[in-house]
N, C-alpha and C positions, 0 to 999 in steps of 0.2 A: 635546264637545257644542257645537252652534252656538247661541249666545244670540240673535243677530239677524242679519238680512241687510239691507243698505241698497242700494237700486238707484236709479240716476239716469240718465235719458235712454237707457234700454235698451228697444228696441222701442216699444211704446205707453206704457210706464211712464215718466212724467216724473220723479217722485221719490217713493219709498215706502220704508217700513221694515217688514220682516217680523219681528215679535217671536216667537221660537220658544221652546220649553221642552222639558223631558224628555217622553218618551212619544211619542204619535202626534199629529202635526200634519197637517191636510189643507188643501189649497188648492183652492177652487172658484170658479166664476164663469161668466158667459155665454161662449158660443163667441166667440173673437176678443177677449176682454177682456185677454188677455196672461198667462194662467196659465203657459204654456210658458216665458215669460221668466224665471220663477222658477228653472226648471231650467237655463235658459241662463246665468243669473247664477251658479248653483252651478258649472256647467261652466267658466265663465271663471275662477272662484276655484280650480279644480282644475287649471288650466294648459291647458285645451282651446284649440284654435286659434281665434283671434279672427276675427270676420266684421264688416267695416265696415258691411255692410248691416243689422246689428242696432242701429246707432246711430240714435237717434230723429231723425226728419226735422227739419232746421234746427239740430240741436245739433252742437257741435264734437267732442264725445266722449261716450262712455257709460262708466259705472263701476259696479262691484259691490264691496261691502265686507262682510266678515263678522267678527263678534266671537265667538271660541271660548273656552270654558273647558275645560282639560285637567288630568288628574291629574298630580301631580309625577312626573317620571321618564318621561313619555310620549315615545316616539321622535320625534314631531313637534317637541317642544320642543328637543331636542338638535339636530335638523337646522336649525331656525330660528335657534338661537344661532350655529351655524356660518355661517349666511348673514348674521350681523350684526344680527339682530332685537333690538329692545327688547321685553322680556317683563315684564308686571306679575305678580309672584308674590304669592300669598296663602297662608293656612294650608291645606296639603294640595293645592295646585294652582297654576295660572297662567292668565293671560288672554293670548291671542294674537290679533292683528288681521291679517287677510289682505285685500289690495285688488288690484283689476285695473282698468286704464283702457284703453279702446279708442277710438282717434281715428277721425274720419270718413274719414281718409286710410288707414286700415287699420293704422296703427302701434299697438303695444300696450306697456303698461308694467305691471310687477308690483311690489308692495310687501309685504314680510313684516315684521311688527312695526314698521311705520313706516319701514323702510329699503328702498331700491330693491334689487331682486333679479332674477335671471334667471327667465324664465317657467318654466324647467325645475324650479326650486326649488318652485314651486307644485304642479307635477305630482308631485314626490317626496313633498311633504307630504300631498297628496290621497290617495295610496295608503294612508296610515295613518289618515286622518281621515274620509273619506266614500266610500261606495259608491253609484254612480249606476246605476240601471237605467231606461233611457228608451227613447224611440222609435228612436234610431239608435245609442245607445252603451250597451254593457253593460261598464262598466269593470272590475268585479270578477269574478273567476273566468273570465275569457275566455281566459287563456293557460295553457299547460301547467304553468308554475311555480306560479301561484296555485291551480290545481286540485289539484296534488300536495300543496301545503301544507294545503289545506282537508281533503283526504282523510286526511292524516297526523294532523291535529289531531282529526278525528272518530275515527280509529282509536285514538288515545291514550286517548280516553274510552270507546270501545266495546270495545277489546281492552286490558285492563290490562297485558298482557305486552308490548305493542307498544313503548312508550318504551324499555324495557330492551333489547329486541331491536335497535331502531334504534341505540341508543347503542353496543352491542357491535359491530354491523356497522361503524359509523363509526370506532370505535377501530382495528379491524383494517384497515379501508380506509386510514386515515392511515398506519398502520405499513407496509402494503404499498406505498403510494405513495412514502413516504420511502425505502424500500429500493430501489424501482424507479428512482427518480431518481438515487440514489447509484450504482446499478449501471450505468445508462446513462452517467453521467458518467465512471465508470472505464473503460468500454468505448470511449467516443468520444474520450476525452482521453488514451489510453494513450501516444501518441507525445509529447504535450506533457509528460506526467508523467515519461516516460523521459528527455527532455531536461532536465527540472528535476532529476531524480535525478543525472544525470551532472554537471550544473553544481554541485550541492551537494557531490558527492563530491570534485570537483577543488578546491573552495574549502576544504573541511575538510582535505584532504591538505596544502594550502598552509599552513593555520594550524597543523596538527599538526607539520609539518616545522620550523616556527619555535619551537614550544613556548613561547608567551608565558606570563608569570606575571602575577598580579594586580598592578596599579599599577607594573609593570616600566618602562613608558615614563617615568613621572614620576621614579622612582628613578634611572634612567640619565641623565635630563636633569640632575638635581642633581649627580650625580657628574661629568658632562661639564663642567658649569660650574666645578666645583671644580678639575678638572685643567687646564682652560683658563686658570686664573688662579693656577697653582702658585707662580710666582715672587713674586707679590704676597702670597700667603698665607705663603710662607716668610719673607719680610722682616718681615711683621707678627708672626708667631709668635716668630722669633728676637729681634726688637727688644723685644718684650714680656718675653721670657725674660731678656734682658740687663738690662732695667730693674729686674727683680726681683732678679737675682743677677748682678752685674757682675764676673764672675770674671776677665775679660780686660781690665778697664779701670783697673787700677792703683789709684790713689787715689780714683777716682770712686765716689761713694756710691751704693749701690743700695738698693732698698726693703727687702730682707731685712736688710741690714746696719744700716740706720737703725732698723728696728723692733727688732732685737736690742739695739742700744744703748739705746733707750728702755726696753726690758724690764729690762735690768741696772740702770739708774738707778732705776727704780721698785722693784725688788726690794731695793736697798740701803736705800731710805728706808721700806720697808714696816714695819720694826720700830717706827718712830716714829709711823706712822699707818696704821690698818687700811684706810682708804679708798684710800690709794695702793697698798696691797697688792692690793686687789680690782682696781684699774685695771691693775696689773701683770699679773695673771692674764689679763685680757681682751686686753692687748697680746700676751701670750704666745700666745694662741689665734690672733690675727691672724698671727703669725709662722709658726705651723704651716700655716695656710691658704695663705699666700703661697708657702711652700716646696712645698706640694702642686701649686699652680698652675704653679710654675716647672718641676716635673718633668713635668707634663702637656704644657706647651708644648714642652719638649725632645723628648718622645716624638712629638708632632704633627709637629714639624719633621723628625724622622728619617723618619716615615712618608711624608712628601712626597718624599723622595729615592728611595723604593722604587717610587712610582707615576709612571713616566716617560711619554714619548711613546708607548711601545708600548701601555700600558694605554688611553691616550686614543684610539688608533686602533681598539682592540677595541671600545671603547664606541661610537664613531661607526658602525662596521660593524653592531653590534647594533641601534642606534637606526634605522639605515637599513632593516633587516629589519622592525622593528616598524612603521615608517612606511608600508611597503607594505601591511601588513594594515589599518592605520587608514584609509589612503586608499581601500581597496577595500570594507571591511566595516562600519566604525563609527567614530565620532569619537574613541574612546579604546580602549586595550587592554582595560580592564574590559568595555566594551560589545562589543568583538570577541569576548570569551569568552562573553558572554551570547548573542550572535548564533550562535556555534558550537553552544551547547547546543540552541538552538531548531532550528537546521539539522539537527542529529543526529536530533532527534525527528521532524522532517518527513521526513528521508531514510528513517528506519525505517518510516514510514507508506507512503512511495512504494514502497519495496522489498518491501512486504508486499501489493502489489496482487493478485497471483495468488491468495493465500490469502483476501483480502478478497472478491474476486469470487466465489470458490466459496461463501463463507459467505453472501453476499448472494443468490446464485442459489438457495441452499437456503431462505433466508428468504422470498424472493418466491414460490417454489413452494408452501411451506407456507401462506403467507398466502392465496394464490389458492384453495387447497383449502378453507381455512376460510371465505373469502369466499363461495364457491359455496354452502356450507351455510347461512351466515348470510343471504345474499341470498334464498335459497329460503324461509327462515323469515319474513323480512320480507314477501316477496311473498304468502305464505300468509295472514299476518295482514291485509295490505292487502286481499287479495281478499275475505276474510270481512267486513271493515269496508265495502268497496265494495258488497257485496251488501246489507248492512244499510242503508247510506245510500241506495242505489238504491230499496229497498223503501219506506223512509220518505218520500223525496221523491216517488215515484210515487203514494203514498197521498195526499199533499198535493195533487198535480196533479188527482187525481180530484175532490177537493172544490173545485177552482178551475176548474171547467167544462172540464177536459181529461180526460175519463173514460178515454180509451183511450191517453193519453200515458204514456210510461215513460222515466225517466232510466236510461241505460245507462252504467256506468263500466267502461271497457275498460282492462285491464292487458296490455301487450305487452312481450315481452323487449326489453331495451335494453342499450346499452353500460354496463358497470359504472361507477358514479359514487358520489359522496359520499352521495347520497340513496338508493342501492340500484341495482337493475338492472331497473327498470320504467319504461315509458312509460305515463303515465296520461292518459286522454282522457275528458272528460265528453261524452256523446252524448245526443241527444233522439230517441226514437222517437215520432213524433206520434200514430200509431195502429197498431193491430195489422196486421202484414203489411208495414209500411213499414220501409225500411232506416234504422237509427239514423244520424243525422248530427251533426257537431260543433255545439255550442251556437252559435246565431247564424246558422246556415245552414238555410234551409227553414222558418223560423218567423217569424210576424209580430212586430212590435214588442210588441204586447200579449201575445201568447203567450209570447214570450221573457221579458217582465217577470214573468209569472206563474211561469214556470219558475224564474227567479231568486228570486222571493218564496218559492217552495216550498223552494228550497235554503237560503235565508237563515234561514227559520224553523227548519229542522232543524239548521243549523250555528250558530245564534245563540249557544248556550251555550258553544261550544268555539272559535269562530273569528270573533268580532265585530270590527267597526270601530265607532267612536263614533256615526256617523250614516249612515243609509240614505235615499236619495232614489229614489222610484218615480214614473214617469210612464207613463201608458197601461196600468198594471197591470190595469185593469178594462175594457180595450177589448174590445168584442164580447160582454160578459156582462151578466147582469142577474139579477133574482129571487134565488133561494136561493144561486146561485154568487157573486153580489155580496156577500151577507151573509157567506159563508165567506171571501171575500177580506178583508173588513173585519175579521173575527174573527182571521184569521191575521196581518194587519198589527198588530193589537193585541197578539197573542202575541209578535211580534218586538219590539214596543215595550217589552215588559217588560225586555229586555236592553239595548236601544240606543235612540237617538233616531231616529224615522222621520218623514220628510216625504213626503207623497203628493199628487200633483196628480190630482184625480178629478172625474168628472161624475156619479157615482152616489151618491145619498143613503144607500143601504145601507152604503157604505164610510165616508162622511163621519160617519155616526152614531156610529162607534166612536172618533172623534177625542178627544184630550185638549184640543187647541186647534184651532179652526176659523178659517181665514184666507180672507177674501173678496177677490177681485179684481173691481173694477167699472170700467166704461168710461163715458166721456162725450165728447160732441163739441162743439167750439167752432166756430161758423160753419157754412156749408153745405158738406157733404162734396163735393157735385157741383161746387162752385166753389173747392175747395182748402181746405176746413175741416180742422181737426186733431182727431184722436181721442186722448184721454188716458185712462190707467188709474190707479186708486188701489188700494192694498192696505191692509186693516185687519183687526184681530183682532175677532171677533164675541163679544158677550156671550150669555148664555143665550137671551134673547128674540130677538135678531137671528139666532141660530143656528137657532131653530125656523122663522123666516120663510125663511131660506135653504134649509133642508131642504124646506120646502113648495114653494118655487120649483123646486128640483131634482126634486121628486116630480111636480108637476102644472103647473109654470109659473105658479102662482097663489099668490104668497107671502101674499096677504091672505085667502085662502080658509080659513074656519074648519075645513072638512073636511080640507084639505091640512095645516093646522097640527096638527090632532088626530093625523093619520097620522104627522106628523113627530115629535110627542111620543111616540107609540107606538114609533117606530123607535128613538128615543133610549133609551127604557126597556128595550126588547128588547136593545139593544147593551150597556147597562150590565149586564144580567142575564147576557148571553152572554160578556162579557169575562172571560177566565181570570184 
């Protein structure tokens, strides 16, 4: 909902604030006072094209700013945050400020939540915030998409089975589209897939021929290093063996001999002291350990003699084979094996193309048959809802001084899509015998505004936007028809905020808030004087005077004021 609109140097309005509220707000004033600038300001805030001619004479720029309160989770808040807006949140909702500046040179700037933004962002936000029905613009329900959405929302309320039918159709359509896309991909990329299969087959044949084992490259590397240093290893192992058991060194003492001598000495003295006996046992264990190590060293040295240059050559050849695989397919043999497993799965998929194509063709054919039936069900439900919507809107038009007008909702066969197989067009038949024409063609601005009012009244409960703005909705009508227009605006205002620019007291009498635009002149107009306008909210007494002016042009007339009070009383009684 729009809390207020601030206007500066726009048309004849120098600086004014429109305090708005929930329900129905009307704007009235003398001809030329600048009432239309209110709609112009709203249009600027919705991203409409800027006109430098709307800038007040002598001003450098014109601006319009609106403060809106929206419920938490509203789509406009999410889009504003994407645009970088600062949003003031409160319990259950948030406050958003939109602004637009138009320079005298025609340049325009937009701000969303205090941050500069492209004009297009205002237009995107406007689609979810405000519907304007004016002299030259019928923003809402003018395109095929919004008309289909409006009819479908009405159908969901009028035909309880419609949401389920639409959901089922969409599910099958998505399944059909996915199968169709995959089928086309298989058909159009068959050559590429064949080449890929051939490449994978050759790669797997190369890997299988080598038959690599897990971690084999690291194991071979370790063994190669060992054999490459065999002489050093032999010297180390034999030297260590001889240090433990110096069998060939004559009188040279070795570790085993020295430990054995220590053991015998301790055993001799063990009878005199148990502590030495325990130490002797421990020395004996060391002797056994040294003897074991000496045997292992001897065996290690012997094994080196069996692994000669021939084994080293075998290792280098094997490592060369593995290196080819690593270079081509992955950084290590383990990763080569993982790549091979993935490649086998992909190859199985590629070699199964013919079978997959047959399966997909069957799926596509079955889905198409099901879609035909489901699309027909959706069309039938839509047509029934369209007839009901058409009757209700046409009934509203009769009460809005268009007694012979009729809304025609045409459903024509269309290419199958996510929303069904219908082209939906809202047409207006202005009088009996006339050919129905698309909305906006062949109707005046006032007539079109009334058509839109009738539509919005019927759709208000199922397809609302927070705020509606009507300009010229009462053009060319009066009397009882004007009262009916006011009553229907009040009906619409039960669901949404409504702002109406009007010159009819019968309409203004239904307002929850009455805003007056007044003009005054500074200097002599003939010699370049300046006309300015002011905007203010009327209290109850001022409202009676303004209605009297609208009725008879005599705001001070007691008779006119009495009539105005009667209008207000009748409007309150007639308000649903």
